C-alpha positions as CSV (number, residue, x, y, z in Angstrom):
1,X,-34.1,115.4,32.4
2,X,-36.8,117.9,33.4
3,X,-39.3,116.8,36.0
4,X,-42.4,115.5,34.2
5,X,-45.9,116.8,34.9
6,X,-48.4,113.8,35.6
7,X,-51.2,113.2,33.0
8,X,-54.7,113.9,34.1
9,X,-55.8,110.8,36.2
10,X,-57.2,108.1,33.9
11,X,-59.4,105.4,35.2
12,X,-58.3,101.8,34.4
13,X,-60.4,98.9,35.1
14,X,-60.5,95.2,34.3
15,X,-63.5,93.9,32.2
16,X,-64.8,90.5,31.6
17,X,-63.1,88.7,28.7
18,X,-59.6,89.9,29.3
19,X,-59.4,93.7,28.4
20,X,-59.2,97.1,29.8
21,X,-61.7,99.9,29.8
22,X,-60.9,102.9,27.7
23,X,-60.8,106.5,28.8
24,X,-59.6,109.3,26.7
25,X,-56.7,111.5,28.1
26,X,-57.0,115.3,28.0
27,X,-53.5,116.3,29.0
28,X,-50.2,114.6,28.8
29,X,-46.5,115.2,28.7
30,X,-43.7,114.1,26.4
31,X,-40.9,111.8,28.0
32,X,-38.8,115.0,28.1
33,X,-41.3,117.0,30.2
34,X,-43.2,119.0,27.7
35,X,-46.9,119.4,28.8
36,X,-49.5,119.1,26.1
37,X,-53.1,119.8,26.3
38,X,-55.5,117.4,24.3
39,X,-58.9,118.8,24.4
40,X,-60.0,116.5,21.5
41,X,-59.5,115.4,17.9
42,X,-59.1,119.0,16.5
43,X,-56.1,119.8,18.8
44,X,-53.6,118.2,16.3
45,X,-54.5,121.0,14.0
46,X,-54.7,123.8,16.4
47,X,-51.6,123.3,18.6
48,X,-48.9,122.9,15.8
49,X,-48.3,121.4,12.5
50,X,-50.4,118.1,12.0
51,X,-48.1,115.1,11.5
52,X,-49.2,112.5,9.1
53,X,-49.7,109.3,10.8
54,X,-48.6,106.1,9.0
55,X,-51.0,103.0,9.3
56,X,-48.7,100.2,10.4
57,X,-49.5,96.8,9.0
58,X,-47.9,93.5,8.2
59,X,-48.8,91.1,5.2
60,X,-50.0,91.7,1.8
61,X,-51.9,95.0,1.1
62,X,-54.5,93.2,-0.9
63,X,-54.8,90.2,1.2
64,X,-58.3,88.7,1.2
65,X,-58.9,89.4,4.9
66,X,-58.2,92.6,6.8
67,X,-57.6,92.4,10.6
68,X,-57.1,95.4,12.7
69,X,-55.9,95.2,16.2
70,X,-56.5,97.9,18.8
71,X,-54.0,97.5,21.6
72,X,-52.1,99.4,24.2
73,X,-48.4,99.0,25.0
74,X,-49.2,99.2,28.8
75,X,-52.2,96.7,28.6
76,X,-51.3,93.3,30.2
77,X,-54.0,91.6,28.2
78,X,-52.4,92.9,24.9
79,X,-49.0,91.6,26.1
80,X,-50.5,88.2,26.7
81,X,-52.2,88.2,23.3
82,X,-48.9,89.0,21.6
83,X,-47.3,86.2,23.7
84,X,-49.9,83.4,23.1
85,X,-51.7,84.3,19.8
86,X,-50.0,86.7,17.5
87,X,-47.0,84.6,16.7
88,X,-49.2,81.8,15.4
89,X,-51.3,84.4,13.5
90,X,-48.1,85.7,11.8
91,X,-46.8,82.3,10.8
92,X,-50.1,80.8,9.5
93,X,-52.0,83.9,8.2
94,X,-49.9,87.1,7.8
95,X,-46.7,85.6,6.3
96,X,-48.7,83.3,4.1
97,X,-50.6,86.4,2.5
98,X,-54.0,85.3,3.8
99,X,-54.6,88.5,6.0
100,X,-53.4,92.0,6.1
101,X,-52.7,92.9,9.8
102,X,-53.0,96.4,10.9
103,X,-52.0,97.5,14.4
104,X,-53.4,100.7,15.9
105,X,-52.5,102.1,19.3
106,X,-54.8,103.0,22.1
107,X,-53.7,105.3,24.9
108,X,-54.6,104.8,28.5
109,X,-51.8,106.7,30.0
110,X,-48.7,108.7,29.0
111,X,-46.6,105.6,29.3
112,X,-48.5,103.9,26.4
113,X,-48.0,107.2,24.4
114,X,-44.3,107.1,25.0
115,X,-44.0,103.7,23.9
116,X,-45.8,104.4,20.8
117,X,-43.3,107.3,20.1
118,X,-40.6,104.8,20.4
119,X,-42.2,102.2,18.3
120,X,-42.9,104.8,15.6
121,X,-39.5,106.4,15.8
122,X,-38.3,104.4,12.8
123,X,-41.2,103.1,10.9
124,X,-39.4,100.2,9.5
125,X,-38.7,98.8,12.9
126,X,-42.3,99.3,14.3
127,X,-43.2,95.7,14.7
128,X,-39.8,94.5,16.0
129,X,-40.0,97.3,18.5
130,X,-43.6,96.3,19.4
131,X,-42.3,92.8,20.1
132,X,-39.8,94.3,22.6
133,X,-42.3,96.5,24.2
134,X,-44.6,93.7,25.0
135,X,-41.9,91.3,25.9
136,X,-40.4,93.6,28.3
137,X,-43.7,95.3,29.6
138,X,-43.2,94.1,33.2
139,X,-39.9,95.8,33.3
140,X,-40.2,99.1,31.6
141,X,-44.0,99.9,32.2
142,X,-43.6,99.1,36.0
143,X,-40.2,100.7,36.5
144,X,-41.7,103.3,38.9
145,X,-40.8,106.9,38.3
146,X,-41.3,108.7,34.9
147,X,-37.6,108.9,34.4
148,X,-37.1,105.3,35.0
149,X,-39.9,104.4,32.4
150,X,-38.4,106.7,30.0
151,X,-35.0,105.2,30.4
152,X,-36.5,101.7,29.9
153,X,-38.1,102.8,26.7
154,X,-34.8,104.5,25.4
155,X,-33.0,101.1,26.2
156,X,-35.5,99.3,24.0
157,X,-35.0,101.9,21.1
158,X,-31.2,101.6,21.5
159,X,-31.6,97.8,21.3
160,X,-33.5,98.0,18.2
161,X,-30.7,100.1,16.6
162,X,-32.1,103.7,16.8
163,X,-29.6,106.3,17.9
164,X,-29.8,108.2,21.2
165,X,-30.3,111.6,19.4
166,X,-33.0,110.3,17.2
167,X,-34.8,108.6,20.3
168,X,-34.7,111.9,22.3
169,X,-36.2,113.8,19.2
170,X,-38.9,111.4,18.8
171,X,-39.7,111.5,22.6
172,X,-39.9,115.2,22.7
173,X,-42.1,115.6,19.4
174,X,-45.2,117.3,20.7
175,X,-46.8,117.8,17.4
176,X,-46.6,114.0,16.5
177,X,-48.0,113.1,19.9
178,X,-50.9,115.4,19.5
179,X,-51.7,114.1,16.1
180,X,-51.3,110.4,17.4
181,X,-53.8,111.0,20.0
182,X,-56.2,112.7,17.7
183,X,-55.8,109.9,15.3
184,X,-56.5,107.2,18.1
185,X,-59.5,109.2,19.3
186,X,-61.0,109.3,15.8
187,X,-60.4,105.7,15.1
188,X,-61.6,104.3,18.4
189,X,-64.9,106.5,18.2
190,X,-65.6,105.5,14.6
191,X,-64.9,101.7,15.3
192,X,-66.7,101.8,18.7
193,X,-63.7,100.5,20.6
194,X,-64.2,100.2,24.4
195,X,-61.5,97.8,25.5
196,X,-58.2,96.3,24.6
197,X,-57.2,94.3,22.8
198,X,-60.0,94.5,20.4
199,X,-60.2,93.5,16.7
200,X,-61.9,94.3,13.5
201,X,-62.1,91.2,11.1
202,X,-63.3,92.6,7.7
203,X,-65.0,95.4,9.5
204,X,-66.8,93.2,12.3
205,X,-65.7,93.9,15.9
206,X,-64.4,91.0,18.1
207,X,-63.0,91.1,21.7
208,X,-59.9,89.3,22.9
209,X,-59.8,85.6,22.1
210,X,-57.5,82.6,21.9
211,X,-55.9,81.3,18.8
212,X,-58.2,78.5,18.1
213,X,-61.3,80.9,18.0
214,X,-59.3,83.5,16.0
215,X,-58.4,81.0,13.5
216,X,-61.7,79.6,13.1
217,X,-63.1,83.0,12.3
218,X,-60.3,83.6,9.7
219,X,-60.8,80.1,8.1
220,X,-64.6,80.9,7.7
221,X,-63.8,84.3,6.3
222,X,-61.2,82.6,3.9
223,X,-63.8,80.0,2.8
224,X,-61.6,77.2,4.2
C-alpha cells in the first residue's frame, strides 16, 4: 500500500448535549493513497465524472413521518446513539412502517470518509455495514496508522460479504469520494447541521436525544 498523505488538519471538539463540532475538509486521500483536493461543492463536477449519490433509507418510502439522521462513522456520540436508541427506533417505528429513516454521512476526517466508501461499496448492505462500523468503532477508527485503519475497514467489508477486489476499487474511487463530500457539504449547509448526531424530523432540526424523548416526538407527529 502506498504511503497516505494526511488530510488537512480538522478541528474536533465536544459540545454540550453529546455531539461533535463540524468543520469542512478541503483535501483528503483515498485509502489507497490518492490525494484529492476538495475546494467546495463544485469540485465533484470539476475534478472528474460526477457520481450519483444514493439516498440511503429504511422503512416505507411513503411513511407518514420522515426522519433524517446526520452522523459520522468516527463520532463516538453517533456510535452511542446506534447502540442505545437506533435499535428501538427500528423495531417500533421503522419496521412498522411509521417512519422513513434516512441516513446521511457527515465527514470530520478521512477515516470517516473511508468508512463511508466501505458502507456504500454495496448499497444493499449499507445499513448492515453501518452497524458493523459503529459496533467496531473503537477498534478500526483507533487502530493507529492509516494502513491499520484501512485494513480494519477492509475486514469489515469482507465480513459483510464484499470481495477484496471490489473493496479495493471502492476505497480508491476518487470521483465518488469527491461527489460524496460535495453532497455532504450541500446537505449540511442547507439543513444547518453543526454537530453530530443531528436529526431532521419532518423538516425540523433536533440534536442528539434518548429514546424516550425521540419516541415522544414521533408519537406526537403520528397523532398518537
